[in-house]
C-alpha positions as CSV (number, residue, x, y, z in Angstrom):
1,M,-23.7,-18.5,3.8
2,L,-25.3,-20.2,6.8
3,K,-24.7,-23.9,7.5
4,N,-26.4,-25.5,10.5
5,N,-27.2,-22.0,11.6
6,E,-23.6,-20.9,11.6
7,L,-21.9,-18.5,9.2
8,V,-19.4,-20.2,6.9
9,Q,-17.0,-18.3,4.7
10,A,-17.7,-18.3,0.9
11,K,-15.6,-20.7,-1.1
12,I,-14.0,-17.9,-3.1
13,I,-12.1,-16.7,0.0
14,K,-10.1,-19.9,-0.1
15,R,-8.5,-18.6,-3.3
16,I,-6.8,-15.8,-1.4
17,E,-3.7,-16.5,0.7
18,E,-2.9,-14.6,3.9
19,S,-0.2,-11.9,3.4
20,A,3.0,-13.3,4.8
21,S,4.3,-9.8,5.7
22,F,1.2,-9.0,7.8
23,A,1.3,-12.5,9.4
24,V,4.9,-12.0,10.5
25,L,4.0,-8.5,11.7
26,G,1.3,-9.9,13.8
27,K,3.7,-12.4,15.5
28,A,6.2,-9.5,16.1
29,K,3.4,-7.4,17.6
30,E,2.6,-10.3,20.0
31,L,6.2,-10.3,21.2
32,E,6.1,-6.5,21.6
33,K,3.0,-6.8,23.8
34,K,5.1,-9.0,26.1
35,G,7.7,-6.2,26.4
36,E,10.2,-7.5,23.7
37,K,11.8,-5.0,21.4
38,V,11.6,-6.2,17.8
39,I,13.4,-4.8,14.9
40,H,11.1,-4.8,11.9
41,L,12.5,-5.8,8.5
42,E,9.4,-7.5,7.2
43,I,7.1,-4.7,6.0
44,G,7.7,-3.0,2.7
45,E,6.9,0.5,3.8
46,P,9.3,3.5,3.7
47,D,9.9,4.8,7.3
48,F,9.9,8.4,6.2
49,N,7.2,11.0,6.6
50,P,5.5,12.1,3.4
51,P,6.7,15.4,1.8
52,E,5.6,18.4,3.9
53,P,4.0,20.2,0.9
54,S,1.7,17.2,0.3
55,I,0.6,17.1,4.0
56,N,-0.2,20.8,3.8
57,A,-2.1,20.4,0.5
58,L,-4.2,17.7,2.1
59,I,-5.0,19.9,5.1
60,E,-5.9,22.9,2.9
61,S,-8.1,20.7,0.8
62,L,-10.0,19.5,3.9
63,K,-10.4,23.2,5.0
64,R,-11.8,24.0,1.5
65,G,-14.5,21.3,2.1
66,E,-13.2,19.0,-0.7
67,T,-14.6,16.0,1.2
68,H,-17.3,14.8,-1.2
69,Y,-17.6,12.3,-4.0
70,T,-15.5,13.0,-7.1
71,T,-15.5,11.3,-10.5
72,A,-14.7,7.6,-10.3
73,Q,-11.8,7.9,-12.7
74,G,-10.1,10.6,-10.6
75,I,-10.1,14.3,-10.7
76,I,-8.9,15.8,-14.0
77,E,-6.2,17.9,-12.2
78,L,-4.4,14.8,-10.9
79,R,-4.7,12.9,-14.1
80,K,-3.2,15.9,-16.0
81,A,-0.4,16.1,-13.5
82,I,0.3,12.4,-13.9
83,A,0.3,12.7,-17.7
84,E,2.9,15.5,-17.3
85,Y,4.9,13.4,-14.9
86,E,4.9,10.5,-17.3
87,K,6.2,12.7,-20.1
88,N,9.0,14.0,-17.9
89,F,10.0,10.8,-16.1
90,R,9.2,7.9,-18.5
91,G,9.4,10.0,-21.7
92,I,6.0,8.9,-22.9
93,K,2.9,10.7,-24.1
94,I,-0.2,9.7,-22.1
95,E,-3.6,11.2,-22.4
96,P,-5.3,12.0,-19.1
97,E,-8.3,10.0,-20.3
98,Q,-6.1,6.8,-20.1
99,I,-5.3,7.4,-16.4
100,V,-7.4,5.8,-13.7
101,I,-6.9,6.7,-10.0
102,T,-7.1,4.0,-7.4
103,P,-6.5,3.6,-3.6
104,G,-2.9,2.2,-4.1
105,A,-1.5,-0.2,-6.6
106,K,-3.2,-3.4,-5.4
107,P,-6.8,-2.5,-6.5
108,M,-5.4,-1.4,-9.9
109,I,-3.8,-4.9,-10.3
110,L,-7.1,-6.5,-9.4
111,F,-9.1,-4.3,-11.7
112,A,-6.7,-4.8,-14.6
113,L,-7.2,-8.6,-14.2
114,L,-10.9,-8.3,-13.8
115,A,-11.2,-6.0,-16.8
116,A,-9.1,-8.1,-19.2
117,V,-8.8,-11.7,-18.1
118,N,-11.6,-14.3,-18.1
119,P,-12.1,-17.2,-15.6
120,G,-10.1,-20.2,-16.8
121,E,-7.5,-18.2,-18.6
122,K,-3.9,-18.3,-17.6
123,V,-1.8,-15.4,-16.2
124,L,2.0,-15.6,-16.0
125,Y,3.6,-14.0,-13.0
126,P,7.2,-13.8,-11.7
127,D,8.6,-16.3,-9.2
128,P,9.9,-15.1,-6.8
129,G,7.4,-12.3,-7.0
130,Y,5.1,-10.0,-5.1
131,L,2.9,-11.9,-2.7
132,S,-0.5,-10.7,-4.0
133,Y,-0.1,-11.7,-7.7
134,K,-1.0,-15.3,-7.2
135,S,-3.9,-14.6,-4.9
136,L,-5.5,-11.9,-7.1
137,I,-5.2,-14.1,-10.2
138,S,-6.8,-17.0,-8.4
139,F,-9.5,-14.7,-6.9
140,I,-10.9,-13.8,-10.3
141,G,-11.1,-17.4,-11.4
142,A,-8.0,-17.4,-13.6
143,I,-5.1,-19.8,-13.4
144,P,-1.8,-18.4,-11.9
145,V,1.3,-19.7,-13.8
146,P,4.6,-18.7,-12.3
147,Y,7.6,-18.1,-14.5
148,R,11.1,-18.4,-13.2
149,L,13.5,-15.6,-12.3
150,D,17.0,-17.1,-12.5
151,K,18.9,-16.5,-9.3
152,S,22.2,-17.5,-11.0
153,R,21.7,-14.4,-13.2
154,N,20.6,-11.9,-10.5
155,F,17.0,-13.0,-11.0
156,A,16.8,-12.2,-14.7
157,I,13.8,-13.7,-16.5
158,D,14.3,-17.3,-17.6
159,F,12.8,-16.9,-21.1
160,E,13.0,-20.6,-21.9
161,D,10.8,-21.3,-18.9
162,L,8.5,-18.5,-19.7
163,K,8.0,-19.4,-23.3
164,A,7.4,-23.1,-22.4
165,K,4.5,-22.1,-20.2
166,I,2.6,-20.2,-22.8
167,D,-0.3,-22.0,-24.4
168,R,-3.7,-21.2,-25.9
169,K,-5.2,-20.4,-22.5
170,T,-2.5,-17.8,-21.7
171,T,-3.8,-14.2,-22.0
172,C,-1.7,-12.1,-19.7
173,I,1.8,-11.7,-18.2
174,I,2.7,-9.6,-15.1
175,I,6.1,-8.1,-14.8
176,N,7.6,-6.1,-11.9
177,T,10.7,-3.8,-12.1
178,P,12.4,-3.0,-9.8
179,S,11.5,-6.3,-8.2
180,N,9.8,-7.1,-4.9
181,P,11.4,-9.2,-3.3
182,T,14.7,-9.3,-5.2
183,G,15.5,-5.6,-5.7
184,M,16.8,-6.4,-9.2
185,I,15.7,-4.7,-12.4
186,H,14.8,-5.8,-15.8
187,T,17.2,-4.8,-18.6
188,P,16.1,-3.1,-21.9
189,E,16.9,-6.4,-23.6
190,E,14.5,-8.3,-21.2
191,L,11.7,-5.7,-21.7
192,T,12.2,-5.8,-25.5
193,E,11.8,-9.6,-25.4
194,I,8.7,-9.4,-23.2
195,V,7.1,-7.0,-25.7
196,K,8.0,-9.3,-28.6
197,I,6.6,-12.4,-26.9
198,A,3.4,-10.6,-25.9
199,N,2.8,-9.4,-29.4
200,E,3.4,-12.8,-30.9
201,H,1.0,-14.5,-28.5
202,D,-1.6,-11.7,-28.1
203,L,-0.9,-11.3,-24.4
204,L,-1.8,-8.3,-22.2
205,I,1.2,-7.0,-20.2
206,I,0.5,-5.7,-16.7
207,S,3.7,-3.8,-15.6
208,D,4.0,-3.2,-11.9
209,E,6.4,-0.3,-11.5
210,V,5.7,1.0,-8.0
211,Y,9.4,1.1,-7.1
212,S,10.3,3.1,-10.3
213,R,12.0,5.9,-8.5
214,I,14.1,3.9,-6.1
215,Y,17.3,3.1,-7.9
216,F,20.9,3.1,-6.7
217,E,24.3,4.1,-8.1
218,G,23.1,5.9,-11.1
219,E,20.8,3.2,-12.4
220,K,17.8,4.5,-14.3
221,H,14.3,3.1,-14.6
222,H,13.4,1.3,-17.8
223,S,9.6,1.1,-18.4
224,I,8.0,-1.5,-20.6
225,L,6.3,1.4,-22.3
226,N,9.6,2.7,-23.7
227,Y,10.1,-0.6,-25.6
228,S,6.7,-0.8,-27.3
229,N,5.8,0.9,-30.6
230,N,2.3,1.3,-29.4
231,H,0.8,0.6,-26.0
232,H,-2.4,-1.2,-27.0
233,N,-1.6,-4.3,-24.8
234,I,0.1,-2.7,-21.8
235,I,-1.3,-1.6,-18.5
236,L,1.2,0.4,-16.4
237,I,0.7,0.5,-12.6
238,D,2.4,3.0,-10.3
239,A,1.7,4.5,-6.9
240,F,2.6,7.2,-4.5
241,S,3.3,4.8,-1.6
242,K,6.9,4.0,-2.2
243,T,8.0,7.0,-4.2
244,Y,6.7,9.6,-1.7
245,A,6.3,7.5,1.5
246,M,2.6,8.0,1.2
247,T,1.5,4.4,2.1
248,G,-1.3,5.4,4.4
249,F,-2.7,7.9,1.8
250,R,-3.7,4.9,-0.4
251,L,-3.1,6.6,-3.8
252,G,-2.1,4.8,-7.0
253,Y,-2.9,4.8,-10.7
254,G,-3.0,2.9,-13.8
255,V,-2.2,3.9,-17.4
256,V,-4.8,1.9,-19.3
257,P,-5.5,1.2,-23.0
258,K,-8.6,3.3,-24.0
259,E,-10.5,0.1,-24.7
260,L,-10.3,-0.9,-21.0
261,V,-10.8,2.4,-19.3
262,G,-14.6,2.1,-19.2
263,A,-14.4,-1.4,-17.6
264,V,-12.0,-0.3,-14.9
265,V,-14.2,2.8,-14.1
266,K,-17.3,0.5,-13.8
267,L,-15.4,-1.6,-11.3
268,I,-14.5,1.5,-9.3
269,Q,-18.1,2.8,-9.4
270,N,-19.3,-0.4,-7.9
271,S,-16.6,-0.8,-5.3
272,F,-14.9,2.1,-3.5
273,S,-16.6,4.8,-5.7
274,C,-13.7,7.2,-5.8
275,V,-10.4,8.1,-4.1
276,P,-11.1,11.1,-1.7
277,E,-10.4,14.4,-3.3
278,F,-8.2,15.7,-0.5
279,I,-5.9,12.6,-1.0
280,Q,-5.7,13.3,-4.7
281,R,-4.8,17.0,-4.1
282,A,-1.9,15.8,-2.0
283,G,-0.8,13.6,-4.9
284,I,-0.8,16.6,-7.3
285,V,1.6,18.5,-5.0
286,A,3.8,15.4,-4.5
287,L,4.3,15.2,-8.3
288,K,5.1,18.8,-8.7
289,E,7.2,19.4,-5.6
290,G,8.6,16.0,-4.5
291,E,11.8,15.6,-6.4
292,E,14.1,16.8,-3.6
293,F,12.2,14.5,-1.2
294,I,12.8,11.5,-3.5
295,T,16.5,12.3,-3.9
296,S,17.0,12.5,-0.1
297,M,15.1,9.4,0.6
298,V,17.0,7.3,-2.0
299,N,20.3,8.6,-0.8
300,Q,19.4,7.4,2.7
301,F,18.2,4.0,1.4
302,Q,21.6,3.6,-0.4
303,E,23.5,4.4,2.7
304,R,21.5,1.8,4.6
305,R,21.9,-0.8,1.9
306,D,25.6,-0.3,1.8
307,K,26.0,-0.6,5.5
308,I,24.0,-3.9,5.8
309,Y,26.0,-5.3,2.9
310,S,29.3,-4.4,4.5
311,I,28.2,-6.3,7.7
312,L,26.8,-9.5,6.0
313,K,28.9,-9.9,2.8
314,D,31.6,-12.0,4.4
315,V,29.4,-13.9,6.9
316,E,29.6,-17.6,6.4
317,G,26.2,-19.0,5.8
318,I,24.7,-16.3,3.7
319,Q,25.1,-15.3,0.1
320,I,24.1,-11.6,-0.4
321,T,24.0,-9.3,-3.4
322,K,23.5,-5.6,-3.5
323,P,20.0,-4.8,-4.9
324,K,19.9,-2.2,-7.7
325,G,16.5,-0.9,-6.8
326,A,13.6,-1.0,-4.3
327,F,14.6,-1.4,-0.7
328,Y,15.1,-5.1,-0.2
329,F,17.9,-7.6,0.0
330,F,17.0,-11.2,-1.0
331,P,20.0,-13.2,0.2
332,E,20.3,-17.0,0.2
333,I,20.7,-18.7,3.5
334,K,23.3,-21.4,3.0
335,I,22.8,-23.3,6.3
336,N,20.8,-26.5,6.8
337,I,17.5,-24.7,7.7
338,D,14.6,-23.8,5.5
339,S,13.7,-20.1,5.2
340,T,10.4,-20.3,7.1
341,E,12.1,-22.0,10.0
342,Y,15.0,-19.5,9.9
343,A,12.6,-16.5,9.9
344,R,10.8,-18.0,12.9
345,Y,14.0,-18.7,14.7
346,L,15.4,-15.2,14.1
347,L,12.2,-13.6,15.4
348,E,11.9,-15.8,18.5
349,N,15.6,-15.8,19.5
350,Y,17.0,-12.6,18.1
351,K,13.9,-10.4,17.9
352,V,14.4,-9.5,14.2
353,A,11.4,-9.8,11.9
354,L,12.0,-10.6,8.2
355,L,10.1,-12.7,5.6
356,P,10.9,-16.2,4.4
357,G,11.7,-16.3,0.7
358,D,9.4,-19.2,-0.1
359,A,6.4,-16.9,0.6
360,F,7.3,-15.3,-2.7
361,G,7.2,-18.6,-4.6
362,K,9.1,-21.8,-4.9
363,N,12.1,-20.1,-6.5
364,G,12.4,-18.1,-3.3
365,K,13.3,-21.3,-1.4
366,N,16.2,-20.9,1.0
367,H,16.1,-17.1,0.7
368,V,14.8,-14.4,3.0
369,R,13.6,-10.8,2.3
370,I,15.3,-8.1,4.3
371,S,13.7,-4.7,4.1
372,F,16.0,-1.8,4.8
373,A,13.1,0.6,5.4
374,N,14.2,1.3,9.0
375,S,16.6,3.6,10.8
376,L,20.3,3.1,10.2
377,D,21.0,2.3,13.9
378,N,18.3,-0.4,13.9
379,L,19.5,-1.9,10.6
380,I,23.1,-2.1,11.9
381,E,21.9,-3.8,15.1
382,A,19.6,-6.2,13.0
383,A,22.4,-7.1,10.6
384,N,24.7,-7.9,13.5
385,R,22.0,-10.1,15.1
386,I,21.5,-11.9,11.8
387,A,25.3,-12.5,11.6
388,D,25.3,-13.9,15.1
389,S,22.3,-16.1,14.4
390,L,24.0,-17.5,11.3
391,E,27.2,-18.2,13.2
392,K,25.4,-20.1,15.9
393,L,23.3,-22.1,13.4
394,R,26.3,-22.9,11.2
395,K,28.0,-24.5,14.2
396,E,24.8,-26.4,15.1
397,R,23.5,-27.5,11.7
398,G,26.3,-27.0,9.2
399,L,26.3,-25.5,5.7
400,R,24.0,-26.7,2.9
401,V,25.9,-28.6,0.3
């Protein structure tokens, strides 16, 4: 709108918070422009190139002239490939008609909320949890209500807290496993309890499973769909970004109850229209030929995880636990400094960029998120710098009681 002949942002924009990861990235880039070498541990992006067959498939699709509009829901070949993948990986039968293709997971989260949640209704989301949940819930005019992940139990769901926050206005719950930022996973018992609670209170479950293929030490993914007799109140969200290092492709999908498919498709038609066909063709090949790529990537992530842990586990001033999935540590800083100040201090003085834990909710207070999506050499150097910074701060400020 115009006010006094000047453009003013719409009020709805105030509902959205700036992404902390991109804010830190911006500050790091400013230092790099001045000639500083910054080690980036703030962005949740695999540092690998996508599978070669997917790149070739994209190029061949472009050569075939597959550069025009497709159906809003996504090409049938990709939806059939995803249905086959879901049968083989999650062990569930999904009809291609239930699958909706989106440019990454975030639009699917937004469209799931828009399709099923009304303004003024309450949506439960994990705390600490993914940065965008709160913003997207607020953006649609709903009320974001955080539920506690208990750090004393490796960030398991605090069901007493969750149940206490359900009232007549609550219509939806978001879960995320493996977790961003904690790297922890929900157990079958937790997922069974979520399904029970959702059924008792007529809640929609939005299950964000974008890290579903990144597990360590033989851990296996447990999807909420495996613990529900029918999937009438569950929207599953997954993407190619983390699994196949295809972040720039912008390719994700939702498995949606049939009653909501039409609503999501209408949102697509009136926003981005469709995901480019050549991107979708690359996704088909990733699903069919990407297993060796995933295994290699996860093995390298585990090597990096173990090396960082070996450097930091005995450092006074930090309490660190090995994550079971995803590619993040979420340690607690035990020194008398809040996590935002520590992240700023580390970037300015040691040229290591990471994220403060309170960006992920109040239960992330005094924690930081460390992404190990970087080269092993860089990670070793960064871990040693973190250790040095903590030693210096411990002497200056002391440990938190």
